[in-house]
N, C-alpha and C positions, 0 to 999 in steps of 0.2 A: 644314845644321848638321853640324859636324865634331866627332866624339868623343861620349862618353857623357854624358848629361845627368843629373847627380846633384843639383845645387843650382840652382834657378831663383830669381832675384831679380826682384821686381816693384816698380818704383819709381813711386810714385803710388798713394795709397790711396783713390782715389775709386771710383765705380762700375765704371769700366773695369778698374782694378786688381783689385778684388774679383772681378769676373766672370772675370778671367784666372786667378785662384787656383781658382775653382770649376771652370773648364774644364779645368785641369790635372788635378785630382782626378777629374773625370768621365771623362777619357781614360785613367785608370789610372796616372797618374804617382804613384809612391810615394816619390819622393825628397824632399829638403828644399826648403821654400818660405819665402822671407823677403819680407814685404810692408812696404815703407818709405813712410811718409807724412809730409809736411811739417807738416800740421796736428796738433793734439793729440787729434783725435777718431777714433773708429772710422769705417769707411767709411759714407758717407751719400749720399742722393740730392740733386741740386741743383735740378731743376725745381720742387719745391714751395717753394723759398726765396722766389721772387717771387710765389707764389700762397698756399698754405695758411699758411706761416710769417708772411709779411707781414700776412696777413688775421687773424692771431691764432688760427687754427684748429689749429695744431700748433707745438710747441716743439722738436721733434726730427724728423729725417728719416733716422735711422740705418737702414741696410739690415738686414733680419732675416737674419742669417747666423751660423752657429755656427763661429766661427774655431777653437775648440779641436777640434771634430770634423773640420775641414778640415786640421788639423795644420799651421797656418801660424804663423810667428813674426812678429807685428806690431810694428813699431818706429815709434812716432809721434814727432812733433817732430824728425824727422831730415830734413835738406835734402841733396839730391843736388848735388854741387859739380863733378863732372867724371867722365870715363870714359876708360879705356884697355881694350884688349881683354882680357876676363877679369876685370876689376876695376872695381867701381863706387866712386867716391870720394864720401864724404859728410861732413857736418858732425861726425859721430861716428866717423870713421875709414874705412878701406878695407873693402869687402865683396867677396870673390871670388865669382864665379859661373860656372856652365857655360852657363846660358841667362838672357837678360835681357829683360824686358818693360818698355818705356818707356811710361808712362801718366801723365805729369806734367801733362797738361791745359793750361790757359791762364790768363793773368793779365789782369785788367782794365786798360784804358788810363785813365790819369789826366790831367787837364787842368792846365796851368800855373796858378800863383797861390798865394798864401799863405793863402787862406781854407780852412776845413774843407770837405772834400767826401767824400761817401760813395759806395762802390761796392757792388755786390751780387754776390758770388761765393761766399762761405763762409757757413756757418751763423752764425758770429759776426757777419758783416756784416749778415745778415738780422735777427737779434735786436736788434742795436744800432740799426738803422734803424727797426724796428717801434716801439721805445720812444719815438721822436721823432715818430711820426705821430699827432698828437693834433688835436682839433678846432681850426680856425682857424689852425693852424700854416701858415706860408707855405713851400711846397715848390717848388723849381725842379728840374725833371728835365731834364738835358742829353742830348738824343738821343731821337728818336721811333721807335726801332727796336723789336725784340721786347721787350727788357728794359725800356726806357724806358716803353713803353705799359703793361706789367704793373705797374711801380712806380706810374705815374700812376693806374692803376685802383685799386690798394690804398690809395694816399694819399687819393684822393677818397672812397672808401668810409669812410675813417677821419675824414672831415670836414675834411680839410686844404684850403687854398686852393692850387690846383696850377697851375703854369705849366710848359709843356713847350717847350724851346728846341731847334729842329732846324735844322741847317745846310743841309739839302737842301730841295728845292721842295715835298716832301710827306712825310708819315710813311712809313716803310718804303721810301723811295726807293732806298737803297743795296741793300736786300735783294731787292726785287721790281720796282724801276723806278718812276718817277714816275706812269706811267699807271695802274698798279694801286694804288700808294700813295694816289693822289687819291681813290679810292673810300672810304678810311678816314678822310679828313679830318673829315667831319661827325661822326664818333664823339666827337671831343673836345668840340665845342660842345654836343652832346647831354648829355655828362657834366659840363658846366660846368667844363671844363678849358681854360685859355687856351693857345692854340697859336701860337707864333712860328716862322714858316717863313723859310728863307733867312737865318737869324740865327746867325752864328758866335760862339761864346764865346771871347773872347780870354784871359780869366783868371777864376779863382774867387777872390773876394776876401772879406774879412771883411764879412758882412752881405749877400752876394749875388754876382752874376756881372756882369762887364763884357763887353758885346758888341763886335763889330768896329767898329760905327759910334759907339762911345763910350757908348751907352745902358747905364745901370746898372739891373739888375733885382734888386730887394730880395728876400731870402729868409732864412728862419730855418734851413732845411735845403736843402743842395744835393746832388743825387744825380747822379753821372756814369754815363751808360750809352751810351758811344760805341764800344763794341766791346772785344775782347780780342786779345791776342797769344799765340801758343803759347809755353808755358814751356819753352824749349829753349836758353836762353843758356848753361846749364851744359854743353851738349854742344859748344860752340865749340872747335875744335881737336882734337876727339876722333877724327876720322876718319869719324864718322857724317855723311852728307850732309844738309845742311839747306837749306831754302828757305822756303816758307810752312809751317813746322813741320818735322817729321822726314820726309824723303822715303822712301817705301817702294814696293815693287813691288805687284803685285796679290795677293801672298800675305802682305802686311804685313811683309815682311822688309826690314830696313834694309841699308845698304851695309857694315855690320860683321857678320861671321859670328856667329851665335848671338844676334842681337839683333833683336827685333821691336818694333813701335810700334802703339799703339791709342789711341782716344779723340780728344779735342780737339787733341792735339799732332801727330797723324798725318796726313800728306798722302799718300794712296794713289793708285795708278794704277787708274782705273776703265775696265775694258774696255767696259762698257755705254755710257759717255758719251765714250770716247776722249779722256780728259783726266784730269789729276790733281785730286782733290777733297780738301778738308779740311772736315769738317762738325762744327760745335760743338753737337751735340744728343744728348739722352739715348739715342735709338735706336741711334746709332753706338757709344756706350759699352757698350750692352747686347749688341750682336750681334757686333762686331768681334773681341772676345777669343777666341771659339771658333775663328776662322780663324787668328788670330795664334799661339795655342797649338799648333794642329795643325801649322803651319809650323815652329814652334820644335822640335817633336818629330820633324821629318823628313818630314811628309806634304806633299802638294801641294794643299792647300785654296786656294780663290780667294775673295777678298772682293769682291763686286760687287753691292751692294745698290741698291735705289731709296731714296735718302735721304728721311727723313720727320721732321717735327717738328710741334709744335702750340704754340699760345699762347692764353691767355685774356685778352681785351681788352674792357673796358667791357661785360661781360655777354655777350660773343660768343665762340664757340669757333672759332678760326682754325687750319686745318690745311693742311699743304703736303707734297707728295710729288714727287720727281723732281729735275731740274736743268734750268733754263730758259735758260741762257746761249746766245745765238744763235738761240733759237726764236721763233716768231711767236705773239703773244698773241691768243687768241680768247675773249672773254667769253661766258659762258652767260647769255643774257638781258641785262638791264640792271642791272648792279651798283649804279649810282648811285641807282636807284629801288627796288630790291628789298631787303628786310631780310635775306633769305637768298640767297646767291649764290656762284657759282664762276667761276674764270677758268682756262682751259687754255692751254698753250703747245704748239705743233705744230712738228715738223721734217719735212723731206723735200719733194721736188718734188710738184707736183699729181698726185693719184692715188696717191701713195705716202706720204701724211702719216701720221705716228705721234705719239702723245702723248708729250711729253718731260717735262711737269710739270703739276701742278694745284694750285691754291689754292682752298680752300673756306671759306665762312663759314656755319656752322650748317647745312651740307649734308653730313652724314657719309656718306650713301650714295654721293654723288659721289666722296668721297675714297676709299672702299673700292674702288669699281669702277674709278676712274681709276688707282689704284695697281696694280691687276691688269693694266690695259691697258699700262701702262708696263713692268711686269715681263715681260709676254708679247710685247712689241714688236709689238703688233697694228696693222694699218693701220686708219685711221678716216676717217669722212666728216666733213669740216670743217663742212659745212652743218648736219648733224644735231648735231654737237658744240655748235654755237652755240645750239641750242634747249634751254632748261632743262627742258622737258616731256618730252624724250626721254632715257631712261636711258642712261648712258654705255656700258653693255654692248651696247646696241642701235645704237651708232654704229660698231661694227666692220664692216669690209667685207672681202670676199674670203675 
């Protein structure tokens, strides 16, 4: 960072943006802070939208933060439109800055077609969708990923007739691979949810969706849950390097001086996994701002976490930690037969295997111990790893 930082602008008023403000004040920054958000709301949590809000257990997920005490100027309903060094361009005019935190998150992908389709990204999305989830309403959920499964769970609990349409061979195939995704297929039948696999939606039409083979699936409500894209179009041509999001180094610094990025839009270099990661989950939004702010203020902090997230699907708690690309899958026991199970992914040559990632279903101890093994880069015994009766901490060798 070159020069004195007197005014920090945080663009994106979600959890990552708010935590950036809190981290600035916690580090003793006494200058001016402006927090800019596209939505008309105060900062709120997103994970409960597909859980407590859809279930009718909460109407608001606003984060408990005293913005007045933090001394932050919150500007809601303002859209970032461009950037040049030292100046943020917005729908309400130019905003000069000394330091900038990019936390604009991601936008849901929508499908082609003229029919109404719902997405689940904002509190307004969640409340609007919840009002439609009534008994016997025919709901088609497109996508059997994390969000799709959670929406299907909520819709079924509300008494809806639910069909999930998935282009892949299994649920969660894109996120975890079809071998692991296959272990979750039976959950849909148990919940009386119709699951259509290897079925691509060509268009969302009035009254339902049209599949690639011409089949028309009738629906009163269509929910699209096929992923998101980082909200970085406004940075095109700015000089900030983009790829799958805003590209940063291990310190969360972008290619523009005095600018850092956090949250769903940031693709950082992971020293732990020797690759660039972009993780669209709450844990990243919670923890990355501390490092980004330290970097903005001239320190040399490094962001190198073990990614973590969780999902609640059909009465099960599903948790994941690590990064499994290129790793070898090792089930603990027989997931297709056990109600509670885990899957591990190992890297390294024989005798040097290390845990790269772990997925658990209602086995919280496995998750906690597995995450520690990943963080500590411990060598493990793959034979013992495969035995669900052996605690993961007892699988360490050497």
